[in-house]
Structures are given as C-alpha cells and as structure tokens.
C-alpha positions in Angstrom: -72.0 280.2 123.4 -72.0 280.6 119.7 -69.9 283.2 117.8 -71.2 282.3 114.3 -67.6 281.4 113.4 -68.7 278.9 110.7 -71.7 280.8 109.3 -72.1 279.9 105.6 -69.4 277.2 105.7 -70.1 273.7 104.6 -68.1 270.4 105.0 -67.9 266.7 105.8 -67.4 265.1 109.2 -66.0 261.5 109.3 -66.2 259.2 112.3 -69.1 260.2 114.5 -70.3 257.0 116.3 -72.0 257.9 119.5 -72.2 260.8 122.0 -68.7 260.1 123.4 -66.9 260.5 120.1 -65.0 263.7 119.3 -66.5 263.8 115.8 -70.0 263.8 117.4 -69.1 266.7 119.7 -67.5 268.5 116.7 -70.6 268.1 114.7 -72.7 269.6 117.5 -70.3 272.6 117.8 -70.1 273.2 114.0 -73.9 273.2 113.9 -74.0 275.7 116.8 -71.5 277.9 115.0 -73.6 278.1 111.9 -71.9 275.5 109.7 -73.6 272.8 107.6 -72.2 269.4 106.9 -72.6 265.8 105.7 -72.0 263.1 108.3 -70.3 259.9 107.1 -68.9 256.7 108.5 -68.3 253.1 107.2 -71.6 251.2 106.8 -70.7 248.8 109.6 -70.0 251.7 112.0 -73.3 253.3 111.2 -75.0 250.0 112.2 -73.1 250.0 115.5 -73.8 253.6 116.5 -76.7 256.0 116.6 -75.6 258.6 114.1 -79.2 259.0 112.8 -80.0 260.8 116.0 -77.1 263.3 115.4 -78.1 263.8 111.8 -81.7 264.8 112.9 -80.3 267.0 115.7 -78.1 268.9 113.3 -80.3 268.9 110.2 -77.5 266.9 108.4 -77.5 264.4 105.6 -75.9 261.0 106.4 -74.0 259.4 103.6 -72.3 256.0 104.2 -68.7 255.7 102.9 -65.8 253.3 103.5 -62.9 255.7 103.8 -60.5 253.0 102.6 -62.2 252.8 99.2 -61.6 255.5 96.6 -64.9 254.9 94.9 -66.8 255.5 98.1 -64.9 258.7 98.9 -65.4 260.1 95.4 -69.1 259.3 95.6 -69.3 261.0 99.0 -67.5 264.1 97.9 -69.6 264.4 94.7 -72.8 264.0 96.6 -71.7 266.6 99.1 -70.8 269.1 96.4 -74.2 268.5 94.7 -76.0 268.9 98.0 -74.3 272.2 98.8 -74.2 273.4 95.2 -70.4 273.9 95.1 -67.1 273.4 96.9 -66.8 272.8 100.7 -64.9 274.6 103.5 -63.9 272.0 106.1 -63.4 268.2 106.6 -62.8 266.3 109.8 -61.0 262.9 109.7 -61.7 261.2 113.0 -61.1 257.6 112.0 -58.9 255.0 113.8 -58.8 251.2 114.3 -56.4 248.5 115.2 -57.4 244.8 115.0 -54.3 243.9 117.0 -55.4 246.2 119.8 -58.9 244.7 119.7 -57.6 241.1 119.8 -55.0 241.8 122.5 -51.9 241.0 120.5 -48.7 242.3 122.0 -46.6 244.7 119.8 -43.8 242.1 119.7 -46.2 239.5 118.3 -48.4 241.4 115.8 -50.5 239.8 113.1 -49.2 241.8 110.2 -52.3 241.3 108.1 -54.2 243.0 110.8 -51.5 245.6 111.1 -52.0 246.4 107.4 -55.8 246.7 107.9 -55.4 249.1 110.8 -52.8 251.2 108.9 -55.2 251.4 105.9 -58.2 252.5 108.0 -56.3 254.8 110.4 -53.7 256.5 108.2 -53.8 255.6 104.5 -57.5 256.5 104.4 -56.4 260.1 105.2 -54.2 260.1 102.1 -57.0 258.6 100.0 -59.4 261.3 101.3 -56.9 264.2 100.6 -56.1 262.8 97.2 -59.8 262.5 96.3 -60.6 266.0 97.5 -57.6 267.4 95.6 -58.4 265.7 92.3 -62.0 266.6 92.5 -61.0 270.2 93.3 -63.6 270.0 96.1 -62.2 272.5 98.6 -62.8 276.3 98.6 -59.8 278.6 98.9 -58.7 278.8 102.6 -60.6 275.7 103.4 -59.4 273.6 106.4 -58.9 269.8 106.8 -58.2 268.4 110.2 -57.3 264.8 111.4 -57.0 263.6 114.9 -53.8 262.1 116.3 -52.2 261.2 119.7 -48.9 261.7 121.4 -47.9 258.1 120.9 -46.9 259.1 117.4 -43.8 260.7 119.1 -43.4 258.9 122.4 -43.6 255.3 123.6 -46.9 254.2 125.1 -46.5 250.4 125.2 -50.2 249.4 125.1 -51.1 251.8 122.3 -49.5 249.2 120.1 -49.5 249.6 116.3 -51.9 252.5 116.6 -48.8 254.6 117.5 -47.3 253.7 114.1 -50.6 254.6 112.4 -50.7 258.0 114.0 -47.1 258.8 113.1 -47.9 258.0 109.5 -51.1 260.0 109.6 -49.2 263.1 110.8 -46.6 262.7 108.0 -49.4 262.5 105.4 -50.8 265.7 106.8 -47.5 267.5 106.3 -46.6 266.1 103.0 -50.0 266.4 101.3 -50.7 269.6 103.1 -47.7 271.2 101.4 -49.2 270.6 97.9 -52.8 271.5 99.1 -51.5 274.8 100.5 -49.1 275.7 97.6 -51.6 275.0 94.8 -55.1 275.5 96.3 -54.6 277.6 99.5 -56.1 274.8 101.6 -54.9 274.1 105.2 -54.1 270.6 106.5 -53.4 270.0 110.2 -53.6 267.3 112.9 -54.6 267.7 116.5 -52.8 265.6 119.1 -55.5 265.1 121.7 -55.3 264.0 125.3 -56.4 260.4 125.9 -60.2 260.7 125.7 -62.7 258.1 126.8 -64.3 257.4 123.4 -65.5 254.0 122.2 -62.2 253.5 120.3 -60.0 254.8 123.2 -61.6 252.5 125.8 -60.5 249.6 123.6 -56.8 250.2 124.4 -55.4 248.0 127.2 -54.7 250.0 130.4 -56.6 253.0 129.1 -57.7 254.2 132.6 -54.0 254.3 133.5 -53.3 256.4 130.4 -55.9 258.9 131.4 -54.9 259.1 135.1 -51.2 259.5 134.2 -51.9 262.2 131.7 -54.2 264.0 134.1 -51.4 264.1 136.8 -48.8 265.2 134.2 -50.8 268.0 132.6 -50.8 271.4 134.2 -54.3 272.1 132.9 -55.5 268.5 133.1 -56.7 266.4 130.2 -58.6 268.0 127.3 -62.1 266.6 126.9 -63.8 265.6 123.7 -65.6 268.9 123.8 -62.3 270.8 124.3 -61.1 269.1 121.1 -64.3 270.0 119.3 -63.9 273.6 120.2 -60.2 273.6 119.1 -61.3 272.1 115.8 -63.9 274.9 115.3 -61.1 277.5 115.5 -59.1 275.6 112.8 -62.2 275.4 110.6 -62.7 279.1 111.0 -61.1 282.1 109.2 -59.2 283.0 112.4 -56.5 280.5 111.6 -56.1 281.0 107.8 -52.3 280.6 107.8 -52.0 277.7 110.2 -51.1 274.6 108.2 -48.8 271.5 108.2 -48.9 271.6 112.0 -49.4 268.9 114.6 -51.2 270.9 117.3 -51.3 269.7 120.9 -54.6 269.9 122.7 -53.4 268.1 125.8 -53.4 270.5 128.8 -49.6 270.9 128.5 -48.8 267.2 128.7 -46.5 267.3 125.7 -44.0 269.7 127.3 -43.8 268.3 130.8 -40.9 266.1 131.7 -42.4 265.1 135.1 -44.9 266.7 137.4 -44.8 267.1 141.1 -47.8 264.8 141.5 -46.0 262.0 139.7 -42.8 262.6 141.8 -44.8 262.5 145.0 -46.4 259.2 144.0 -43.1 257.6 143.1 -41.5 258.9 146.3 -44.3 257.5 148.4 -44.0 254.1 146.7 -40.3 254.0 147.5 -40.6 255.0 151.1 
C-alpha cells in the first residue's frame, strides 16, 4: 500500500546489488511512495549484480561511484543535482564489506591491511559521503540521511569479526557529523540497527544461519525482514520524522532489549537434561 509519503522527494540510494538486498527493497518502496532517486554502487559491484533491472523498474538513473573516493562521490552528487535540478531530500548508505570475513580470518589473527580496507568501505565511506554532501550543500532543509548498522556494534558476536568494529565506527560518524548537519543545515542523520538479514553480504558471515535462528528465538516479534527495514527507512525519509536525528534505531523485533527468551531457556534446559 502506498501513502505518497515521498511524493516530490528526490535522493540517492547506495548499495543495491540484487533482489535480496535492503537497498533494493528500499528503492522499490521509495518508488512506490512517489520518490525519485539515483541508484549507485561501486563499478565492480554493478558488474556482479543486476541493478540495471531495478533501474528500469523504478525509472531511475544508474551512476557508478566508488564511495571510498571523494572525486567519485562529488561527481555523483553533482550529476544527481543536475538531474533533479536542485538539492536532494534523502540518501541511503547501505554499504559494508570485510575482506577478513570473506577470507575466513579469525578476529585474533586479522590481516590489518584488509581490516583497513573494510573500515574504509564500511564506515569511512559514510564520513566521506556526509562531508561531500555537506560541502556541496546538496541537501534540502529537513532532508534525511540513513545508514544501516547491526547490533554487533554494541555486543559481541564472535564471527561478525571486524565488521563489528566498522559498524561501531559508522554509528559514531552518524552522531558526530549529524550534529553539525542538524545544527547548520537542518538535515537529519540516523542509523538503523537491523536484524540479521539474508542478504548477499550477510550470508558471507561464518555461522550466519545460527545468527538468524538465535535472533528469531530471542525476538518477541521475530526478525525484521529486508522489506521491514525498507519500510522503516521510508518513515525516516518522510516528513513524519522531521526531528528524529543522531539516533541508532533498532529494527530487530525487540531483540536489543531481551536478556534471554523462554525459547532459548527451554533449549538450554533440554540440552542439560
């Protein structure tokens, strides 16, 4: 169901790769709610996915950009402003990568060069994006910028590896840069801490099925899906949340506030008997 929450709004969506990705679902929902946008991802990611299909479906322009490169970001933002003949209203940062996770390196034996690469892609790219948007004065008043995070930024999930550090840094950037964006330009900056979601990136984490099953049993409402996250993101892009900023917002079925659920207690008790 559409409510035209984003009618007349324009923006940029980073990170759509395939139908399972949160950015893909968000793009579909933005389109349904009347918003217009540019789709972007790194050139190598565009070759891996099928974003052309999404661009056609949503009447969107696709502009390649490496989010770790300031020149690419500035070019992307300028092209977007030219396309829409003015400033924009929303941006989604849905980017994350860990070479150490891909290569199966344990957290106590990380390759620090790979760690730096993952940090740059997953977290520092958000600062580069915010800085570029800020310096180019690209955002309309009351615009909204959202980045995706995960609970491992606050709690230990052993196999999430250095991505946990990246997410913690990402959330800090949102708060710190969000202060200046809000104070000086009336722009909102938030992160969404999403349930473990079976995206292409998520499935690359060792023991991911265990993550999902555990969170499902711990969450009173069950895990939030990629579409649930897309819907939540729509509300943050809309005018209904104009004074929500500097927040890390949990979209996790209640997982973040549960110490232990009865289902988990029953499983442990059964194993001990």
